[in-house]
Jmol script that loads the backbone (N, CA, C; Angstrom):
load data "model"
ATOM      1  N   MET A   1      94.578 153.475  36.915  1.00  0.00           N
ATOM      2  CA  MET A   1      93.812 154.362  36.573  1.00  0.00           C
ATOM      3  C   MET A   1      94.233 155.214  37.441  1.00  0.00           C
ATOM      4  N   ASP A   2      94.828 156.765  36.902  1.00  0.00           N
ATOM      5  CA  ASP A   2      94.609 158.111  37.618  1.00  0.00           C
ATOM      6  C   ASP A   2      93.701 158.467  38.263  1.00  0.00           C
ATOM      7  N   PHE A   3      92.081 158.280  37.885  1.00  0.00           N
ATOM      8  CA  PHE A   3      91.335 158.958  38.866  1.00  0.00           C
ATOM      9  C   PHE A   3      89.816 158.085  38.600  1.00  0.00           C
ATOM     10  N   ILE A   4      89.313 157.994  39.358  1.00  0.00           N
ATOM     11  CA  ILE A   4      87.568 157.863  39.829  1.00  0.00           C
ATOM     12  C   ILE A   4      86.650 158.470  38.828  1.00  0.00           C
ATOM     13  N   PHE A   5      86.111 158.185  38.008  1.00  0.00           N
ATOM     14  CA  PHE A   5      85.293 159.204  37.540  1.00  0.00           C
ATOM     15  C   PHE A   5      83.587 158.360  38.354  1.00  0.00           C
ATOM     16  N   HIS A   6      82.986 160.237  38.404  1.00  0.00           N
ATOM     17  CA  HIS A   6      81.962 159.635  38.981  1.00  0.00           C
ATOM     18  C   HIS A   6      81.057 160.956  38.315  1.00  0.00           C
ATOM     19  N   GLU A   7      79.994 161.157  38.126  1.00  0.00           N
ATOM     20  CA  GLU A   7      79.195 162.063  37.504  1.00  0.00           C
ATOM     21  C   GLU A   7      78.106 161.887  38.550  1.00  0.00           C
ATOM     22  N   LYS A   8      78.105 163.690  39.248  1.00  0.00           N
ATOM     23  CA  LYS A   8      76.823 163.489  39.792  1.00  0.00           C
ATOM     24  C   LYS A   8      75.557 163.570  39.130  1.00  0.00           C
ATOM     25  N   GLN A   9      74.837 163.473  40.335  1.00  0.00           N
ATOM     26  CA  GLN A   9      73.315 163.284  40.175  1.00  0.00           C
ATOM     27  C   GLN A   9      72.639 164.611  39.783  1.00  0.00           C
ATOM     28  N   GLU A  10      72.081 164.387  38.531  1.00  0.00           N
ATOM     29  CA  GLU A  10      71.297 165.487  37.803  1.00  0.00           C
ATOM     30  C   GLU A  10      70.304 165.425  38.029  1.00  0.00           C
ATOM     31  N   GLY A  11      69.128 165.753  38.432  1.00  0.00           N
ATOM     32  CA  GLY A  11      67.811 165.394  38.180  1.00  0.00           C
ATOM     33  C   GLY A  11      67.509 164.218  38.445  1.00  0.00           C
ATOM     34  N   PHE A  12      66.322 163.168  37.733  1.00  0.00           N
ATOM     35  CA  PHE A  12      65.980 162.030  37.691  1.00  0.00           C
ATOM     36  C   PHE A  12      66.450 161.147  36.928  1.00  0.00           C
ATOM     37  N   LEU A  13      68.019 161.297  36.081  1.00  0.00           N
ATOM     38  CA  LEU A  13      68.636 160.606  35.181  1.00  0.00           C
ATOM     39  C   LEU A  13      69.785 159.832  35.880  1.00  0.00           C
ATOM     40  N   CYS A  14      68.980 158.610  37.015  1.00  0.00           N
ATOM     41  CA  CYS A  14      70.137 157.815  37.232  1.00  0.00           C
ATOM     42  C   CYS A  14      70.289 156.594  36.624  1.00  0.00           C
ATOM     43  N   ALA A  15      69.360 156.220  35.732  1.00  0.00           N
ATOM     44  CA  ALA A  15      70.271 155.372  34.788  1.00  0.00           C
ATOM     45  C   ALA A  15      71.451 155.724  34.365  1.00  0.00           C
ATOM     46  N   GLN A  16      71.211 157.263  33.869  1.00  0.00           N
ATOM     47  CA  GLN A  16      72.470 157.434  32.727  1.00  0.00           C
ATOM     48  C   GLN A  16      73.870 157.640  33.613  1.00  0.00           C
ATOM     49  N   HIS A  17      73.393 158.426  34.864  1.00  0.00           N
ATOM     50  CA  HIS A  17      74.500 158.265  36.214  1.00  0.00           C
ATOM     51  C   HIS A  17      75.769 156.953  36.467  1.00  0.00           C
ATOM     52  N   CYS A  18      74.106 155.948  36.574  1.00  0.00           N
ATOM     53  CA  CYS A  18      74.582 154.497  36.989  1.00  0.00           C
ATOM     54  C   CYS A  18      75.404 154.119  36.099  1.00  0.00           C
ATOM     55  N   LEU A  19      75.383 153.989  35.147  1.00  0.00           N
ATOM     56  CA  LEU A  19      75.772 153.883  33.883  1.00  0.00           C
ATOM     57  C   LEU A  19      77.115 154.585  33.185  1.00  0.00           C
ATOM     58  N   ASN A  20      77.210 155.415  33.497  1.00  0.00           N
ATOM     59  CA  ASN A  20      78.236 156.171  33.304  1.00  0.00           C
ATOM     60  C   ASN A  20      79.604 156.317  34.303  1.00  0.00           C
ATOM     61  N   ASN A  21      78.805 156.202  35.745  1.00  0.00           N
ATOM     62  CA  ASN A  21      79.973 155.769  36.852  1.00  0.00           C
ATOM     63  C   ASN A  21      80.654 154.206  36.833  1.00  0.00           C
ATOM     64  N   LEU A  22      79.651 153.621  36.060  1.00  0.00           N
ATOM     65  CA  LEU A  22      80.215 152.272  35.836  1.00  0.00           C
ATOM     66  C   LEU A  22      81.255 151.552  34.741  1.00  0.00           C
ATOM     67  N   LEU A  23      81.145 152.687  33.955  1.00  0.00           N
ATOM     68  CA  LEU A  23      81.917 152.566  32.579  1.00  0.00           C
ATOM     69  C   LEU A  23      83.150 153.627  32.937  1.00  0.00           C
ATOM     70  N   GLN A  24      83.129 154.331  33.617  1.00  0.00           N
ATOM     71  CA  GLN A  24      83.870 155.430  33.859  1.00  0.00           C
ATOM     72  C   GLN A  24      84.305 156.624  33.051  1.00  0.00           C
ATOM     73  N   GLY A  25      82.953 157.022  32.716  1.00  0.00           N
ATOM     74  CA  GLY A  25      83.092 158.488  31.595  1.00  0.00           C
ATOM     75  C   GLY A  25      81.977 158.417  31.025  1.00  0.00           C
ATOM     76  N   GLU A  26      81.743 159.476  30.366  1.00  0.00           N
ATOM     77  CA  GLU A  26      80.634 160.498  29.888  1.00  0.00           C
ATOM     78  C   GLU A  26      80.187 159.568  28.341  1.00  0.00           C
ATOM     79  N   TYR A  27      80.087 158.229  28.479  1.00  0.00           N
ATOM     80  CA  TYR A  27      79.490 157.424  27.445  1.00  0.00           C
ATOM     81  C   TYR A  27      77.953 157.527  27.145  1.00  0.00           C
ATOM     82  N   PHE A  28      77.092 158.138  28.303  1.00  0.00           N
ATOM     83  CA  PHE A  28      75.644 158.027  27.453  1.00  0.00           C
ATOM     84  C   PHE A  28      74.943 159.592  28.160  1.00  0.00           C
ATOM     85  N   SER A  29      74.145 159.549  27.094  1.00  0.00           N
ATOM     86  CA  SER A  29      73.522 160.836  27.394  1.00  0.00           C
ATOM     87  C   SER A  29      72.282 160.508  27.635  1.00  0.00           C
ATOM     88  N   PRO A  30      71.206 161.443  28.131  1.00  0.00           N
ATOM     89  CA  PRO A  30      69.090 161.587  28.157  1.00  0.00           C
ATOM     90  C   PRO A  30      68.983 161.263  26.724  1.00  0.00           C
ATOM     91  N   VAL A  31      69.816 161.507  25.401  1.00  0.00           N
ATOM     92  CA  VAL A  31      69.592 161.541  23.914  1.00  0.00           C
ATOM     93  C   VAL A  31      69.652 160.340  23.619  1.00  0.00           C
ATOM     94  N   GLU A  32      70.804 159.804  23.978  1.00  0.00           N
ATOM     95  CA  GLU A  32      71.216 158.253  23.545  1.00  0.00           C
ATOM     96  C   GLU A  32      70.392 157.230  23.991  1.00  0.00           C
ATOM     97  N   LEU A  33      69.674 157.486  25.577  1.00  0.00           N
ATOM     98  CA  LEU A  33      68.876 156.610  26.178  1.00  0.00           C
ATOM     99  C   LEU A  33      68.009 156.522  25.877  1.00  0.00           C
ATOM    100  N   ALA A  34      67.319 157.970  25.138  1.00  0.00           N
ATOM    101  CA  ALA A  34      66.257 157.670  25.103  1.00  0.00           C
ATOM    102  C   ALA A  34      65.811 157.312  23.403  1.00  0.00           C
ATOM    103  N   SER A  35      67.384 157.302  22.835  1.00  0.00           N
ATOM    104  CA  SER A  35      66.781 156.804  21.302  1.00  0.00           C
ATOM    105  C   SER A  35      66.938 155.276  21.577  1.00  0.00           C
ATOM    106  N   ILE A  36      67.711 154.232  22.707  1.00  0.00           N
ATOM    107  CA  ILE A  36      67.585 152.929  22.629  1.00  0.00           C
ATOM    108  C   ILE A  36      65.859 152.844  23.351  1.00  0.00           C
ATOM    109  N   ALA A  37      65.282 153.689  24.057  1.00  0.00           N
ATOM    110  CA  ALA A  37      64.211 153.713  24.286  1.00  0.00           C
ATOM    111  C   ALA A  37      63.092 153.655  23.577  1.00  0.00           C
ATOM    112  N   HIS A  38      63.360 154.350  22.662  1.00  0.00           N
ATOM    113  CA  HIS A  38      62.501 154.298  21.531  1.00  0.00           C
ATOM    114  C   HIS A  38      62.742 153.321  20.544  1.00  0.00           C
ATOM    115  N   GLN A  39      64.276 152.775  20.099  1.00  0.00           N
ATOM    116  CA  GLN A  39      63.724 151.090  19.804  1.00  0.00           C
ATOM    117  C   GLN A  39      63.057 150.349  20.608  1.00  0.00           C
ATOM    118  N   LEU A  40      63.089 150.284  21.633  1.00  0.00           N
ATOM    119  CA  LEU A  40      62.871 149.280  22.431  1.00  0.00           C
ATOM    120  C   LEU A  40      61.214 149.355  22.074  1.00  0.00           C
ATOM    121  N   ASP A  41      60.741 150.573  22.505  1.00  0.00           N
ATOM    122  CA  ASP A  41      59.029 151.272  22.089  1.00  0.00           C
ATOM    123  C   ASP A  41      58.469 150.490  20.696  1.00  0.00           C
ATOM    124  N   GLU A  42      59.478 150.726  19.779  1.00  0.00           N
ATOM    125  CA  GLU A  42      58.892 150.461  18.057  1.00  0.00           C
ATOM    126  C   GLU A  42      58.802 148.363  18.485  1.00  0.00           C
ATOM    127  N   GLU A  43      59.877 147.907  18.967  1.00  0.00           N
ATOM    128  CA  GLU A  43      60.351 146.715  18.637  1.00  0.00           C
ATOM    129  C   GLU A  43      58.478 145.906  19.663  1.00  0.00           C
ATOM    130  N   GLU A  44      58.452 146.620  20.582  1.00  0.00           N
ATOM    131  CA  GLU A  44      57.153 146.594  21.130  1.00  0.00           C
ATOM    132  C   GLU A  44      55.769 146.520  20.223  1.00  0.00           C
ATOM    133  N   ARG A  45      55.627 147.829  19.953  1.00  0.00           N
ATOM    134  CA  ARG A  45      54.935 147.812  18.798  1.00  0.00           C
ATOM    135  C   ARG A  45      54.928 147.073  17.165  1.00  0.00           C
ATOM    136  N   MET A  46      56.070 146.525  17.402  1.00  0.00           N
ATOM    137  CA  MET A  46      55.833 145.638  16.078  1.00  0.00           C
ATOM    138  C   MET A  46      55.602 143.989  16.642  1.00  0.00           C
ATOM    139  N   ARG A  47      56.203 143.821  17.922  1.00  0.00           N
ATOM    140  CA  ARG A  47      55.445 142.813  18.331  1.00  0.00           C
ATOM    141  C   ARG A  47      53.668 142.699  18.642  1.00  0.00           C
ATOM    142  N   MET A  48      53.138 143.846  19.431  1.00  0.00           N
ATOM    143  CA  MET A  48      51.891 143.641  19.501  1.00  0.00           C
ATOM    144  C   MET A  48      50.878 143.614  18.416  1.00  0.00           C
ATOM    145  N   ALA A  49      51.443 144.778  17.221  1.00  0.00           N
ATOM    146  CA  ALA A  49      50.946 144.369  16.157  1.00  0.00           C
ATOM    147  C   ALA A  49      50.580 142.835  15.105  1.00  0.00           C
ATOM    148  N   GLU A  50      51.719 142.421  15.563  1.00  0.00           N
ATOM    149  CA  GLU A  50      51.467 140.474  15.297  1.00  0.00           C
ATOM    150  C   GLU A  50      50.368 140.204  15.522  1.00  0.00           C
ATOM    151  N   GLY A  51      49.532 140.879  16.588  1.00  0.00           N
ATOM    152  CA  GLY A  51      48.305 139.931  16.989  1.00  0.00           C
ATOM    153  C   GLY A  51      47.288 140.932  16.029  1.00  0.00           C
ATOM    154  N   GLY A  52      47.206 141.712  15.121  1.00  0.00           N
ATOM    155  CA  GLY A  52      46.246 141.985  14.452  1.00  0.00           C
ATOM    156  C   GLY A  52      46.419 143.507  14.611  1.00  0.00           C
ATOM    157  N   VAL A  53      46.061 145.096  13.479  1.00  0.00           N
ATOM    158  CA  VAL A  53      46.270 146.332  14.437  1.00  0.00           C
ATOM    159  C   VAL A  53      45.148 146.672  14.472  1.00  0.00           C
ATOM    160  N   THR A  54      44.115 145.787  14.243  1.00  0.00           N
ATOM    161  CA  THR A  54      42.813 146.131  14.417  1.00  0.00           C
ATOM    162  C   THR A  54      42.614 145.668  15.880  1.00  0.00           C
ATOM    163  N   SER A  55      43.105 145.010  16.500  1.00  0.00           N
ATOM    164  CA  SER A  55      42.665 144.190  17.675  1.00  0.00           C
ATOM    165  C   SER A  55      42.674 145.289  19.014  1.00  0.00           C
ATOM    166  N   GLU A  56      41.760 144.835  19.867  1.00  0.00           N
ATOM    167  CA  GLU A  56      41.498 146.051  21.153  1.00  0.00           C
ATOM    168  C   GLU A  56      42.962 146.112  21.989  1.00  0.00           C
ATOM    169  N   ASP A  57      43.450 145.088  22.032  1.00  0.00           N
ATOM    170  CA  ASP A  57      45.219 144.907  22.837  1.00  0.00           C
ATOM    171  C   ASP A  57      46.048 145.727  22.107  1.00  0.00           C
ATOM    172  N   TYR A  58      45.941 146.118  20.856  1.00  0.00           N
ATOM    173  CA  TYR A  58      46.905 146.911  20.493  1.00  0.00           C
ATOM    174  C   TYR A  58      46.542 148.595  19.837  1.00  0.00           C
ATOM    175  N   ARG A  59      45.532 148.441  19.896  1.00  0.00           N
ATOM    176  CA  ARG A  59      44.910 150.017  20.230  1.00  0.00           C
ATOM    177  C   ARG A  59      45.199 150.479  21.507  1.00  0.00           C
ATOM    178  N   ALA A  60      44.781 149.532  22.515  1.00  0.00           N
ATOM    179  CA  ALA A  60      44.796 149.724  23.964  1.00  0.00           C
ATOM    180  C   ALA A  60      46.483 150.164  24.149  1.00  0.00           C
ATOM    181  N   PHE A  61      47.163 149.320  23.491  1.00  0.00           N
ATOM    182  CA  PHE A  61      48.620 149.801  23.596  1.00  0.00           C
ATOM    183  C   PHE A  61      49.187 150.908  23.417  1.00  0.00           C
ATOM    184  N   LEU A  62      48.508 151.344  22.179  1.00  0.00           N
ATOM    185  CA  LEU A  62      49.035 152.177  21.622  1.00  0.00           C
ATOM    186  C   LEU A  62      48.918 153.538  22.078  1.00  0.00           C
ATOM    187  N   GLN A  63      47.745 153.323  22.904  1.00  0.00           N
ATOM    188  CA  GLN A  63      47.634 154.371  24.262  1.00  0.00           C
ATOM    189  C   GLN A  63      47.825 154.569  25.619  1.00  0.00           C
ATOM    190  N   GLN A  64      48.856 153.849  25.810  1.00  0.00           N
ATOM    191  CA  GLN A  64      49.584 153.871  26.774  1.00  0.00           C
ATOM    192  C   GLN A  64      50.897 154.772  26.871  1.00  0.00           C
ATOM    193  N   PRO A  65      51.691 154.840  27.907  1.00  0.00           N
ATOM    194  CA  PRO A  65      52.856 156.358  27.396  1.00  0.00           C
ATOM    195  C   PRO A  65      53.737 154.650  27.595  1.00  0.00           C
ATOM    196  N   SER A  66      55.357 155.151  27.237  1.00  0.00           N
ATOM    197  CA  SER A  66      56.074 154.224  26.851  1.00  0.00           C
ATOM    198  C   SER A  66      56.777 153.871  28.534  1.00  0.00           C
ATOM    199  N   GLU A  67      56.701 152.801  28.623  1.00  0.00           N
ATOM    200  CA  GLU A  67      57.123 151.630  29.759  1.00  0.00           C
ATOM    201  C   GLU A  67      58.762 152.140  29.797  1.00  0.00           C
ATOM    202  N   ASN A  68      59.572 152.425  28.778  1.00  0.00           N
ATOM    203  CA  ASN A  68      61.308 152.254  28.283  1.00  0.00           C
ATOM    204  C   ASN A  68      62.129 153.948  29.340  1.00  0.00           C
ATOM    205  N   MET A  69      60.826 154.677  29.050  1.00  0.00           N
ATOM    206  CA  MET A  69      61.193 156.398  29.460  1.00  0.00           C
ATOM    207  C   MET A  69      60.199 156.574  29.933  1.00  0.00           C
ATOM    208  N   ASP A  70      60.387 158.036  30.673  1.00  0.00           N
ATOM    209  CA  ASP A  70      59.786 159.685  30.793  1.00  0.00           C
ATOM    210  C   ASP A  70      59.951 160.364  30.624  1.00  0.00           C
ATOM    211  N   ASP A  71      59.229 161.205  30.784  1.00  0.00           N
ATOM    212  CA  ASP A  71      59.612 162.659  31.049  1.00  0.00           C
ATOM    213  C   ASP A  71      60.630 163.215  32.035  1.00  0.00           C
ATOM    214  N   SER A  72      60.762 162.524  33.076  1.00  0.00           N
ATOM    215  CA  SER A  72      61.251 163.120  34.149  1.00  0.00           C
ATOM    216  C   SER A  72      62.720 162.114  34.565  1.00  0.00           C
ATOM    217  N   GLY A  73      62.959 161.978  33.384  1.00  0.00           N
ATOM    218  CA  GLY A  73      64.278 160.830  33.262  1.00  0.00           C
ATOM    219  C   GLY A  73      64.028 159.663  33.749  1.00  0.00           C
ATOM    220  N   PHE A  74      63.052 159.304  33.872  1.00  0.00           N
ATOM    221  CA  PHE A  74      63.227 157.383  34.044  1.00  0.00           C
ATOM    222  C   PHE A  74      63.636 156.803  32.610  1.00  0.00           C
ATOM    223  N   PHE A  75      64.570 155.977  32.878  1.00  0.00           N
ATOM    224  CA  PHE A  75      64.830 154.716  31.833  1.00  0.00           C
ATOM    225  C   PHE A  75      64.877 153.258  32.329  1.00  0.00           C
ATOM    226  N   SER A  76      64.145 152.547  31.846  1.00  0.00           N
ATOM    227  CA  SER A  76      63.624 151.032  32.351  1.00  0.00           C
ATOM    228  C   SER A  76      64.900 150.237  32.245  1.00  0.00           C
ATOM    229  N   ILE A  77      64.725 149.417  32.764  1.00  0.00           N
ATOM    230  CA  ILE A  77      65.989 148.270  32.883  1.00  0.00           C
ATOM    231  C   ILE A  77      66.532 147.984  32.100  1.00  0.00           C
ATOM    232  N   GLN A  78      65.388 147.507  30.924  1.00  0.00           N
ATOM    233  CA  GLN A  78      65.780 146.866  29.299  1.00  0.00           C
ATOM    234  C   GLN A  78      66.463 148.443  28.702  1.00  0.00           C
ATOM    235  N   VAL A  79      66.514 149.225  28.996  1.00  0.00           N
ATOM    236  CA  VAL A  79      67.180 150.092  28.618  1.00  0.00           C
ATOM    237  C   VAL A  79      68.876 150.121  29.139  1.00  0.00           C
ATOM    238  N   ILE A  80      68.906 150.197  30.017  1.00  0.00           N
ATOM    239  CA  ILE A  80      70.470 150.152  30.998  1.00  0.00           C
ATOM    240  C   ILE A  80      70.773 148.652  30.429  1.00  0.00           C
ATOM    241  N   CYS A  81      69.637 147.490  30.008  1.00  0.00           N
ATOM    242  CA  CYS A  81      70.598 146.200  29.474  1.00  0.00           C
ATOM    243  C   CYS A  81      71.016 146.245  28.056  1.00  0.00           C
ATOM    244  N   ASN A  82      70.485 147.255  27.487  1.00  0.00           N
ATOM    245  CA  ASN A  82      70.930 147.230  25.918  1.00  0.00           C
ATOM    246  C   ASN A  82      71.554 148.166  25.904  1.00  0.00           C
ATOM    247  N   ALA A  83      71.441 149.119  26.857  1.00  0.00           N
ATOM    248  CA  ALA A  83      72.865 149.941  26.956  1.00  0.00           C
ATOM    249  C   ALA A  83      74.413 149.555  26.836  1.00  0.00           C
ATOM    250  N   LEU A  84      73.949 148.445  28.150  1.00  0.00           N
ATOM    251  CA  LEU A  84      75.943 147.692  28.255  1.00  0.00           C
ATOM    252  C   LEU A  84      75.817 146.493  27.412  1.00  0.00           C
ATOM    253  N   LYS A  85      74.942 146.295  26.513  1.00  0.00           N
ATOM    254  CA  LYS A  85      75.238 145.354  25.397  1.00  0.00           C
ATOM    255  C   LYS A  85      76.169 145.892  24.304  1.00  0.00           C
ATOM    256  N   PHE A  86      76.179 147.246  23.971  1.00  0.00           N
ATOM    257  CA  PHE A  86      77.141 148.268  23.120  1.00  0.00           C
ATOM    258  C   PHE A  86      78.405 148.013  24.161  1.00  0.00           C
ATOM    259  N   TRP A  87      78.871 147.233  25.256  1.00  0.00           N
ATOM    260  CA  TRP A  87      79.786 147.814  25.507  1.00  0.00           C
ATOM    261  C   TRP A  87      80.468 145.711  26.052  1.00  0.00           C
ATOM    262  N   GLY A  88      79.712 145.145  25.323  1.00  0.00           N
ATOM    263  CA  GLY A  88      79.710 143.495  25.484  1.00  0.00           C
ATOM    264  C   GLY A  88      79.437 142.865  27.042  1.00  0.00           C
ATOM    265  N   LEU A  89      78.875 144.007  27.607  1.00  0.00           N
ATOM    266  CA  LEU A  89      78.533 143.485  29.295  1.00  0.00           C
ATOM    267  C   LEU A  89      76.913 143.280  29.172  1.00  0.00           C
ATOM    268  N   GLU A  90      76.711 142.410  30.330  1.00  0.00           N
ATOM    269  CA  GLU A  90      75.743 141.850  30.500  1.00  0.00           C
ATOM    270  C   GLU A  90      74.496 141.776  32.196  1.00  0.00           C
ATOM    271  N   VAL A  91      73.892 142.084  31.943  1.00  0.00           N
ATOM    272  CA  VAL A  91      72.966 142.146  33.214  1.00  0.00           C
ATOM    273  C   VAL A  91      72.130 140.907  33.805  1.00  0.00           C
ATOM    274  N   ILE A  92      72.788 140.375  34.668  1.00  0.00           N
ATOM    275  CA  ILE A  92      72.181 139.289  35.490  1.00  0.00           C
ATOM    276  C   ILE A  92      71.685 139.256  36.498  1.00  0.00           C
ATOM    277  N   HIS A  93      70.384 139.252  36.821  1.00  0.00           N
ATOM    278  CA  HIS A  93      69.602 139.521  38.312  1.00  0.00           C
ATOM    279  C   HIS A  93      70.064 138.607  38.788  1.00  0.00           C
ATOM    280  N   PHE A  94      70.153 139.124  39.977  1.00  0.00           N
ATOM    281  CA  PHE A  94      70.811 138.181  41.433  1.00  0.00           C
ATOM    282  C   PHE A  94      70.418 137.381  41.902  1.00  0.00           C
ATOM    283  N   ASN A  95      68.716 137.175  41.472  1.00  0.00           N
ATOM    284  CA  ASN A  95      67.845 135.545  42.123  1.00  0.00           C
ATOM    285  C   ASN A  95      67.714 134.828  40.672  1.00  0.00           C
ATOM    286  N   ASN A  96      68.611 135.558  39.640  1.00  0.00           N
ATOM    287  CA  ASN A  96      68.690 134.304  38.592  1.00  0.00           C
ATOM    288  C   ASN A  96      69.574 133.017  39.261  1.00  0.00           C
ATOM    289  N   PRO A  97      68.845 131.988  38.950  1.00  0.00           N
ATOM    290  CA  PRO A  97      69.486 130.435  39.615  1.00  0.00           C
ATOM    291  C   PRO A  97      71.076 130.673  38.532  1.00  0.00           C
ATOM    292  N   GLU A  98      71.213 130.920  37.331  1.00  0.00           N
ATOM    293  CA  GLU A  98      72.906 130.831  37.079  1.00  0.00           C
ATOM    294  C   GLU A  98      73.314 131.604  38.048  1.00  0.00           C
ATOM    295  N   TYR A  99      73.271 133.038  37.781  1.00  0.00           N
ATOM    296  CA  TYR A  99      74.024 133.631  39.307  1.00  0.00           C
ATOM    297  C   TYR A  99      74.446 133.176  40.675  1.00  0.00           C
ATOM    298  N   GLN A 100      73.313 132.484  41.086  1.00  0.00           N
ATOM    299  CA  GLN A 100      73.382 131.882  42.671  1.00  0.00           C
ATOM    300  C   GLN A 100      74.173 131.010  42.305  1.00  0.00           C
ATOM    301  N   ASN A 101      74.210 130.003  41.342  1.00  0.00           N
ATOM    302  CA  ASN A 101      75.259 128.865  41.338  1.00  0.00           C
ATOM    303  C   ASN A 101      76.557 129.110  41.145  1.00  0.00           C
ATOM    304  N   HIS A 102      76.433 130.445  40.119  1.00  0.00           N
ATOM    305  CA  HIS A 102      78.226 130.912  39.963  1.00  0.00           C
ATOM    306  C   HIS A 102      78.544 131.636  41.157  1.00  0.00           C
ATOM    307  N   THR A 103      77.982 132.175  42.018  1.00  0.00           N
ATOM    308  CA  THR A 103      78.203 132.370  43.525  1.00  0.00           C
ATOM    309  C   THR A 103      78.345 131.940  44.665  1.00  0.00           C
ATOM    310  N   LEU A 104      78.276 130.593  44.556  1.00  0.00           N
ATOM    311  CA  LEU A 104      78.255 129.292  45.402  1.00  0.00           C
ATOM    312  C   LEU A 104      79.383 128.838  45.152  1.00  0.00           C
ATOM    313  N   GLN A 105      79.924 128.921  43.457  1.00  0.00           N
ATOM    314  CA  GLN A 105      80.895 128.317  43.291  1.00  0.00           C
ATOM    315  C   GLN A 105      82.173 128.509  43.713  1.00  0.00           C
ATOM    316  N   HIS A 106      82.115 130.234  43.783  1.00  0.00           N
ATOM    317  CA  HIS A 106      83.328 131.280  43.982  1.00  0.00           C
ATOM    318  C   HIS A 106      83.412 131.457  45.117  1.00  0.00           C
ATOM    319  N   TYR A 107      82.375 131.658  45.724  1.00  0.00           N
ATOM    320  CA  TYR A 107      82.194 132.462  47.605  1.00  0.00           C
ATOM    321  C   TYR A 107      81.238 131.184  48.302  1.00  0.00           C
ATOM    322  N   PRO A 108      81.756 129.956  48.831  1.00  0.00           N
ATOM    323  CA  PRO A 108      81.529 129.739  49.666  1.00  0.00           C
ATOM    324  C   PRO A 108      81.165 129.747  50.833  1.00  0.00           C
ATOM    325  N   THR A 109      79.579 129.721  51.224  1.00  0.00           N
ATOM    326  CA  THR A 109      79.605 129.856  52.402  1.00  0.00           C
ATOM    327  C   THR A 109      79.583 129.181  53.927  1.00  0.00           C
TER     328      THR A 109
END
end "model"
wireframe off; spacefill off
backbone 0.3
color backbone group
């Protein structure tokens, strides 16, 4: 590796900068992350519709803003996880028992 890529923080685009710094290049833009967020929103809408499009829960869901993104540049952990899947990477939460067992096997205390 000839250099270390570092994308400076601009605005509240923490997820974009985190992903690009991790992957060492300009791979994700706000537009691409917003596209992933919209796809997740649509999947959530379809799941909610399974309970009936006339149900109170579905109508209330439609009135709520997206939990996957907002206008400030926030993107949810679900967006980050789906972005990493494009690279064959997976997020494993540190409190996941599978992670803890793996860590203990490789780094005994």
